[in-house]
N, C-alpha and C positions, 0 to 999 in steps of 0.2 A: 484665395488666390496666392500663387507662389510669389515670393519676393524676387526682385531682380537679381540679387546675388545668388539665389538658389537656381534660377533659370540659367544664368551664365555658367555656373559651376557644372550643372548637369550637361549643358551643351558642350562644354570643354571636355568633360569626361567621356562623352559619347564619341567625340572626335578621336580622343586618345585610344579608346577601346577599338575603334575601327582600324586605327593605325597599328596597334599592338594587341591583337585579340588574346583572350585568356584561353589556354588549352582546354578543349572539351567543353567549351561554353560559348553560347551565342546569346547576345542580349541587345534589345532595342527598345527605345521609348515608344509609347503609344503615339500614333500620328496626331491625336487630338488632345493629349495631355502628357506633358513632359514629366509630370510627377509620377506617372504610372509606367513602369518598365516591365517588359516581358522577357523571359529568359528560357533557354533550353540547355539542360545539363546532359551530357552524353556519358553514360556509364563507363568507368575505367576498366580496361582489360585486366583480367585476373581477379575480378570481383564478381559477386552475384548480379551486379547491375550492368555488366558488359552487354553491349548491344541495345541498351535501353536509351530512350530519349524522354527526358523529364521536363515538362513544361510548368512554369510557375510565374508569379508576379512579385514585383518589389514596389511598394507604395512609399514614396518619399514625402515627408512633411514639408510644408511651405518654408519651414525654418532650416531645412537642410543647407549646409552640412553641420549645423550646430545641434541638430537633433537627428537621431537614427531612424531608419526606415523600418517598415513592417514587411516581413517576407512570408510567402505562402507557396504551396505547391498544388497544382491542379491534377497532374497525372498520378494515378495509383502506382505506388512504387514499393511498398513493403517496408519503408523506412520512416516516412513522415505521414501524418494524417493529411488528407486533401482538404483544401479550402479552409485550413486552420493556420494561424500564425505559428511560425517555427521559432523556438527559443534559441537565440544565439547571442553571444556577447556583443555582436555588432548589429543587433536588431533592437526594436523598440521595447523588447522584453527587459533589456538591461540598459536603460539610458545612462545609468551612473558609470558604465564602463565604456561608453561610446567615445571615440576619438575623432574629432572633425577632420583629421588628416587622412582618415580612411576614405577610399574612393569606391566607386561601383566595382572596379576590378578587384579590389580587396574583398569586398562583400561576396562577390561571386566565387572567388577562389576559396574563401573560407567556407562558403555553403557547400561547394563540391567536395571539399576535404571532409567536412562534417558528415555529409551524406554517406561517404564511403566508410566512415567509422561506425562503431557499434555503441558508442556512448549514449545512454538514454537522456532524454530531455523533454521538456514540455512540448507536446505536439508530435513526439516520436511514437512508433509502434514497434512491436516485436513480431517478426515473422520468420519462417524457415527459409533456407537458401533456395529450395525448390520453388517456393512462392515468389521470391524476389526474381528468380530467373523467368518464371512464367509471366510476371507482370512486365519485365523488361522486353520480352518477346512481343507482347501485345501493345506496348506503349505507343509506338508510332501510329498504329491504326486508331487507337483511342484519341490521340491528339488531333488527327486529321478530321475528326468529327466536329471539332470546335471551330466555328466560323472565325473567331478572332485569331486563333493559331494559324489557320489557313491564310489569313490576310497578312499577318506580320512575318510569317516564316514560309514563304512559297517554296524555298529550296528543299525544305523537309517534306512538303507535300509532293514535290516532284520525285524525291527519293522513294517515298512510299509507293507512288504510282509505278515507278520502275520495278520495285520489288514485286508488286502485284503482277505485272506483265511477265516477269521472269518466272514466278511461281506458276502462272497459268501455262506458260510454254512448257514447263517440265511435266505438268499434268497431261497436256494434250499430246506431247511427243515424248513419251518415256523411252522409246527406242533410241533416241539421240543420246541419252545418258548411257544406255547399254553399249552403244557403239563406241563411245569414248572409253568405257571400261575395257572393252575387248581390244581396243588399240593399244592399251597399256600392258596387255598380257604378253608373255614371251611367245615367239613364233611357234614353238612346239605345242603350246596350249591353245592355239587358235582353232576355230571350228574348221573341220575338214571341208574340202571343196567337193560338193556332191557330184558335180559333173565329172571330175577326175576320178572319183570313186567308181562311178558307173562305167567309165572307160576301162578302168582296171579290171572290173568284174567281167566285162565283155571280152577283153583281150585274153584273159586266162583260159577260158574254155576253148577258144579257137586254137590256141597254141597246143593244148593237149590233144585236140582233134587231129591236127596236122601230124603230131608225133604218132598217134595211133594209126593213121592211114599209112604212114611210112613203114611202120613195123609190120602191118598186115601185108603190104606190098612185098616186103622182103621175104616173108614166110611163104607167100604164094609163088615167088620166083625160085625158091630152092629146088623143087622137083625138076624144073626146066634146066637148071644148072647141072644137075646130076646126069641128065641125058646127054 
């Protein structure tokens, strides 16, 4: 059971995190256990993780903040093993380097920074950029299959559902995309009006026929003029 000091500390840190969120990070304690926190890291732009949503957990000891937490990741990511503790200076892998002044915000900021890095550590894996990008693209769909994730992070579930609707709309109505592309093209490149083309094709022969009739009429009238 958590000590009162631990509970008060985590409650205070959660309020502070809600007031001043960490960029690209969302974190919340479990509704039933304040010692278990759930987080989502959003991949930074300009990295192979861009567009990815990485779900994981932080397990705090009852003695927190005097002892460090354990950190793990659930979403396949190409950087860390899943369901395994990650070795960080601010995790329970290195209790000797833990500083009680560090907060949940400090831990999350450090975790995000370390994920974007390439330094090897216990619990890390080596994968190609293409593999990291593939996993980033499929990360939200993977997370939404997890009941706990769906319960704690409904806004990400809503984001995923919106993406699904948008993708389905493109598949069912590809002509809409084509129309948008055509609108952006210069006027001279736009598709010709078939009705106007037909009109032009009809008018040209009539004009020529009228000219031909006039010429024939003049030729036939010449003998009469000579008389």
